[in-house]
N, C-alpha and C positions, 0 to 999 in steps of 0.2 A: 356515535364515534364523535362527531362534533363537540358535543356536549363534554367528553372524557377531554380531549385536545384542548378545549377551552378551560378546564378544572385544571388540568396541569401547567397550562400559559399561566393562571392566576398565580399558582401556588409558586411556581419558580420567579414570577415578577415581586411577590411578596417577599420572598426569600432574598433577592438580589437588593429590594429595598430596605430589608432588616440589615444585611451585611451592610449596606450603604452608611446607615445610621450608626451601626456599630463602629465602623471603621472613623467616622465623622467624631464618635465620642472618643475614641482612642486617641487620634491625632490631638482633639483639644484638650485632651488630659495631660499629654506630653507637651504641648507647647504652653499650658497655664504652668506647670512645673517647672518649664526650662523660663516663663518669665518670672518667677516668683523671686523674690530679691534673697540673694545670699550674700552677704560681704564676705573678700577675704581676708584672711588674717595679715595685718601689714608685715609684723616681724617675719613672718613665714616668707611672704613674696621678696621681702628684701633680702633675707637671709639665701633665699634662692637665687640671689644675682641681681635682682633688678636694682642696678645702681642709681640708675637714672630717679627713679621714685623714692630712694632713700635722699637723694641729693635735694629732690623738690619739698620734701617733707621737714627734713631736718637740718637743711641749710639755711644762711641768710638768703632772702629774696626780698623785692619790692612787696611789701605785705599791705592789705587794707583790711582794717577790722573797725570796729563800731566802739565808739567812746562817748559817752553822754549821749547817745542817740545820733551822733553825727559820724559820717564814713570818714577815718582817717586812712591816711598812707604813709608810709615808714619806708624811707629809702628812695634812691634815684629812679627816675622813669616812671613806666606804668607798673600796675603791680601786676605780678603773674600769681598770687596768692592772696587767698581771703579766709581769714582765720575769725570765725564767729563762734557764739555759744547759742545754744537753742534759744534763749530768752530774747536774743538781739536778732535771731535770723531771719522772723518776719517783718522785720523793720528795716533791711537792706533793699535800697532800690536796685535790683541786679541790672536794669536797662543804665543805668549810670555809665556814662562813657569813660569814667576811670577803670572800670572794671573789664573792659573789652580785651585786654590780653592775659586774664585770671584763668589759668588752666587747673589750678588745685584748690579746692575749698575744704578746710579744716573745721568740722563743727564738733563743737565741745560739750559734750553732756555729762554735767557736773553731778545729777542725782537722778534717782529713780523716778521724781515727782517731774523732772524736766522730761525725761524719757516718755513716761506716760502719754505727756500733751503731744508726741509725735512729731513729726516734721514734715512738711509739704514741699519735696523737692523738686517739684513742677517748677518753681521759680528758678531752680538753677538754668533751665533752659534759655534765659537771657544771656547765658553766658557761653558765646559761640567757641571758644577755645576750650571749655571745659573737658578736661581727660580724666581728673581724679578726684574723687571726693572720700576723706577719711573722716570716719567717724571716731571720736576721740573720747571714750568711758574714762572719767574720772573718778568713777565710784565702783563698789564692788559689784560686778556682774559675771555671770560666767560666760566663757567663750562661745558656747552654743546658743545662749542669748545674744550677746553682742553680734555675733555672726547672721542670727535670723531677725534682729532689730527691724521693724518695718518703716521705711519711709518712702512715701507716695509719690510717684512720678518722677523718679530718677530719669533724667535722660540717657537716650540709649548708648549715646557717644561716650559715657562716663563708666569708668569703672569704681566700684565702690569698696572700701577696705575698712575694715575695725581695728583700734588700738585699745588694749586698758591700760592706763596710767595712772594708778593709785597713788596721791602725795603721800608721803608720812607724816 
């Protein structure tokens, strides 16, 4: 009889452990899916009434950019926006004190070759006030591919958007 009870206990413990592993696997799957990068359509968000985002992206603000390898600031006061392209992104010293107030970064991706090289967004973690990252694609890319464009290490406090603007 004790052998029978022992067998039932082992089977019950095995099932509980199996269910525990299954639960961990399911939670991990949902957590991974939630962490996967998905950029929001900038035009749709602005059309939905986000006037503050529209004002920050499209209006004039003190802006930092890279010119011939040097960080330049245009406007009065501290830069609140950083505008770079993928070829100059990695050259920016994000811990530079002149970028302390930057809350919006616009990253211009001009062609598929630049897109293929990827972006290491973990560098943006130096920007303590960062809230918005806009990926501006200026070549023919589908909205689905733009929304799924992979950038590694985007700071959790930042929301990412994409916009497709092909020059004529």
